[in-house]
C-alpha positions as CSV (number, residue, x, y, z in Angstrom):
1,M,-0.1,0.0,0.0
2,E,2.8,2.5,0.7
3,H,4.5,1.9,-2.5
4,L,1.1,2.3,-4.5
5,E,0.3,5.5,-2.6
6,L,3.7,7.0,-3.2
7,F,3.7,6.1,-6.9
8,F,0.2,7.8,-7.3
9,K,1.1,10.8,-5.3
10,S,4.3,11.3,-7.3
11,I,2.4,11.2,-10.7
12,F,-0.8,13.1,-10.0
13,I,-0.7,15.0,-6.4
14,D,3.1,16.0,-6.5
15,N,3.4,16.2,-10.2
16,M,6.7,17.9,-11.0
17,V,5.3,20.2,-13.4
18,F,1.9,21.0,-12.2
19,A,2.5,21.0,-8.4
20,T,6.1,22.4,-8.2
21,F,6.5,23.9,-11.8
22,L,10.0,22.2,-12.3
23,G,11.4,21.5,-15.7
24,M,9.3,24.1,-17.4
25,C,12.1,25.1,-19.9
26,S,12.0,21.8,-21.6
27,Y,8.4,21.4,-21.0
28,L,7.7,24.6,-23.1
29,A,10.4,24.3,-25.7
30,V,10.0,20.6,-26.6
31,S,6.1,20.3,-26.5
32,K,5.3,21.4,-29.9
33,K,5.0,17.9,-31.3
34,V,3.8,14.8,-29.6
35,S,6.6,12.6,-31.1
36,T,9.5,14.8,-29.7
37,A,7.5,15.1,-26.4
38,V,7.3,11.2,-26.1
39,G,11.0,10.9,-26.7
40,L,12.1,13.4,-24.3
41,G,9.4,12.3,-21.6
42,A,10.9,8.5,-21.9
43,A,14.4,10.0,-21.5
44,V,13.2,11.8,-18.4
45,I,11.6,8.6,-16.9
46,F,14.8,6.7,-17.4
47,V,17.1,9.3,-15.9
48,L,14.9,9.8,-12.8
49,A,14.4,5.9,-12.4
50,I,18.1,5.7,-12.3
51,T,19.4,8.7,-10.5
52,V,17.0,8.7,-7.5
53,P,17.9,5.3,-6.4
54,L,21.6,6.0,-7.0
55,N,21.5,9.2,-5.2
56,W,19.4,7.5,-2.3
57,L,22.3,5.1,-1.8
58,L,24.8,8.1,-2.0
59,D,22.8,10.1,0.6
60,Q,22.4,6.9,3.0
61,Y,26.0,5.5,2.9
62,I,28.1,8.6,2.2
63,L,26.6,11.9,2.6
64,Q,24.4,11.8,5.7
65,P,25.8,12.7,9.1
66,G,27.3,9.4,10.4
67,A,26.7,7.7,7.2
68,L,30.2,6.6,6.9
69,S,30.1,4.5,10.3
70,W,30.3,1.4,8.1
71,L,33.8,2.3,7.5
72,G,34.6,2.2,11.1
73,E,34.1,4.3,14.4
74,D,36.7,6.8,13.3
75,Y,34.5,7.8,10.4
76,A,31.2,7.9,12.3
77,S,31.4,11.6,13.0
78,Y,32.1,12.7,9.5
79,D,29.3,14.8,7.9
80,L,29.6,15.1,4.2
81,S,26.0,16.5,3.3
82,F,27.6,19.6,2.0
83,L,28.5,17.7,-1.0
84,S,25.1,16.8,-1.8
85,F,24.6,19.0,-4.8
86,I,27.9,18.1,-6.4
87,M,27.4,14.2,-6.0
88,F,23.7,14.4,-7.2
89,I,24.5,16.6,-10.3
90,A,27.6,14.4,-11.0
91,T,25.1,11.3,-11.1
92,I,22.7,12.9,-13.2
93,A,25.3,14.2,-15.8
94,T,26.6,10.6,-16.0
95,M,23.3,9.2,-16.7
96,V,22.3,12.0,-19.3
97,Q,25.4,11.1,-21.1
98,L,24.5,7.5,-21.4
99,V,20.9,8.4,-22.6
100,E,22.4,10.9,-25.2
101,I,24.8,8.1,-26.5
102,V,21.9,5.6,-26.7
103,V,19.5,7.8,-28.4
104,E,22.1,9.0,-30.9
105,K,23.0,5.4,-31.8
106,F,19.4,4.1,-32.2
107,S,17.2,7.0,-33.2
108,P,19.3,9.9,-34.9
109,S,15.9,11.5,-35.9
110,L,15.0,12.0,-32.5
111,Y,18.3,13.1,-31.4
112,N,18.3,15.7,-34.0
113,S,14.7,16.8,-33.1
114,L,15.5,17.1,-29.4
115,G,18.6,19.1,-30.2
116,I,20.1,20.9,-27.2
117,F,17.4,19.9,-24.9
118,L,18.7,16.3,-24.5
119,P,22.0,17.2,-23.0
120,L,20.4,19.8,-21.0
121,I,18.5,17.3,-19.0
122,A,21.6,17.2,-16.9
123,V,20.6,20.6,-15.6
124,N,16.9,20.1,-15.8
125,C,15.5,21.3,-12.3
126,A,12.9,18.5,-12.4
127,I,15.6,15.8,-12.4
128,L,17.6,17.4,-9.6
129,G,14.4,18.0,-7.7
130,G,13.5,14.4,-7.8
131,S,16.7,13.5,-5.9
132,L,16.4,16.5,-3.4
133,F,12.8,15.7,-2.7
134,M,13.9,12.3,-2.0
135,Q,16.3,13.5,0.4
136,S,14.1,16.1,2.2
137,R,11.3,13.7,2.5
138,E,13.6,11.1,4.1
139,I,12.3,8.2,1.8
140,E,13.2,5.2,3.7
141,T,14.1,2.4,1.4
142,L,15.8,1.8,-2.0
143,G,12.4,0.3,-3.3
144,L,10.5,3.5,-2.3
145,A,13.2,5.6,-4.0
146,L,13.1,3.6,-7.2
147,N,9.2,3.9,-6.9
148,Y,9.3,7.8,-6.4
149,G,11.8,8.1,-9.3
150,I,9.7,6.3,-11.9
151,G,6.4,7.8,-10.6
152,S,7.9,11.3,-10.9
153,G,9.1,10.7,-14.3
154,I,5.8,9.4,-15.4
155,G,4.2,12.4,-14.2
156,W,6.4,14.8,-16.0
157,F,6.0,12.5,-19.2
158,L,2.3,12.8,-18.8
159,A,2.5,16.6,-18.3
160,I,4.6,17.2,-21.5
161,L,2.7,14.6,-23.5
162,A,-0.7,16.4,-22.7
163,I,0.5,19.9,-23.5
164,A,2.1,18.7,-26.8
165,A,-1.2,17.1,-27.8
166,I,-3.1,20.1,-26.9
167,R,-0.5,22.3,-28.7
168,E,-0.8,20.4,-31.9
169,K,-4.6,20.9,-31.8
170,I,-4.8,24.7,-31.0
171,R,-2.5,25.3,-33.9
172,Y,-5.6,25.1,-36.1
173,S,-7.7,27.2,-33.6
174,N,-8.6,30.8,-33.6
175,V,-6.5,31.9,-30.8
176,P,-6.4,35.7,-30.3
177,P,-3.2,37.2,-31.7
178,A,-2.0,38.4,-28.3
179,L,-2.1,35.0,-26.9
180,R,-0.6,32.9,-29.5
181,G,2.5,30.9,-28.8
182,L,3.7,30.9,-25.2
183,G,0.8,32.9,-23.9
184,I,-1.9,30.4,-24.6
185,T,0.5,27.6,-23.5
186,F,0.9,29.1,-20.0
187,I,-2.9,29.7,-19.7
188,I,-3.3,26.0,-20.6
189,T,-0.7,24.8,-18.2
190,G,-2.2,26.8,-15.3
191,L,-5.7,25.3,-16.0
192,M,-4.1,21.9,-16.3
193,A,-2.5,22.4,-12.8
194,I,-5.7,23.4,-11.6
195,G,-7.1,20.1,-12.6
196,F,-4.5,18.1,-11.2
197,M,-5.0,19.6,-7.9
198,S,-8.3,17.9,-7.8
199,F,-6.3,14.6,-7.4
200,G,-5.3,15.9,-4.0
201,G,-8.2,14.0,-2.5
202,M,-7.3,10.8,-4.2
203,L,-5.5,9.3,-1.1
204,T,-7.2,10.9,1.8
205,G,-10.3,8.9,2.2
206,G,-8.8,6.3,4.5
207,D,-7.1,9.0,6.5
208,E,-10.5,10.8,7.0
209,E,-12.3,7.5,8.0
210,A,-9.4,6.7,10.4
211,K,-9.7,10.4,11.9
212,S,-13.7,9.9,12.2
213,E,-13.0,6.6,13.9
214,D,-10.5,8.1,16.2
215,K,-12.9,11.0,17.0
216,S,-15.8,8.4,17.8
217,A,-13.4,6.6,20.1
218,V,-12.5,9.8,22.1
219,I,-16.1,10.6,22.5
220,E,-17.1,7.4,23.7
221,V,-14.4,7.6,26.3
222,I,-15.4,10.9,27.4
223,K,-19.0,9.7,27.7
224,E,-17.9,6.8,29.9
225,D,-16.0,9.1,32.0
226,I,-18.9,11.4,32.5
227,K,-21.1,8.5,33.5
228,K,-18.6,7.4,35.9
229,E,-18.3,11.1,37.2
230,E,-22.4,11.3,37.5
231,A,-22.6,7.8,39.3
232,K,-19.8,9.0,41.9
233,L,-21.6,12.2,42.5
234,K,-24.9,10.5,43.0
235,S,-23.2,8.1,45.6
236,D,-21.6,11.0,47.4
237,L,-25.0,12.9,47.6
238,E,-26.4,9.7,49.0
239,I,-23.8,9.4,51.7
240,A,-24.1,13.2,52.6
241,E,-28.1,12.8,52.9
242,N,-27.7,9.7,55.0
243,T,-25.2,11.4,57.1
244,N,-27.5,14.5,57.7
245,K,-30.3,12.1,58.8
């Protein structure tokens, strides 16, 4: 259940584009055609799926305060957390180079259509944001880190695929001249973000039920305490009346 909840939250509720507006440069520039958006989205999924678990391992066994205790007691006091940005970016850049080599080898047309934005995945804030969110949210296991990386990548993929499909359609629409291009794209992105906000209640039903059950239990306990106090007061009054007689 924890894996499923994290997966859906990272796709819909904490979507990289619509919730935190990360990776907007590539999202806006490479979303003019669906085919190009699919290629870049797949590359982002791959990079996030690899870099988030790798950076989780780096964070757990190298970067966190006391993470080097596995090397011995002399290293237990070391704190290398100040190297987080450097290590995360180095991991991301390595994976992006691998993706670039693979795409250029097997799909030259996609490589040419993506242009400069493929190597720019290395500095895409959505990619780095995935690792930093993983660190700040203290994801507990490697499996959850992999889950979060894949889910975040799919969320970004769905966002750029949706806007690319819409932009292909509105190309033939009567858009006011002042809003053509990025203007209407920003408006559509804002409306899509509002739509994705509606997914915020997807995973709260169980919590609300649990809260209501907890409230009911507390109310029952209070009622029992009140009954005990009433019984005690009645007995005290009876004792006082008998004493007066």
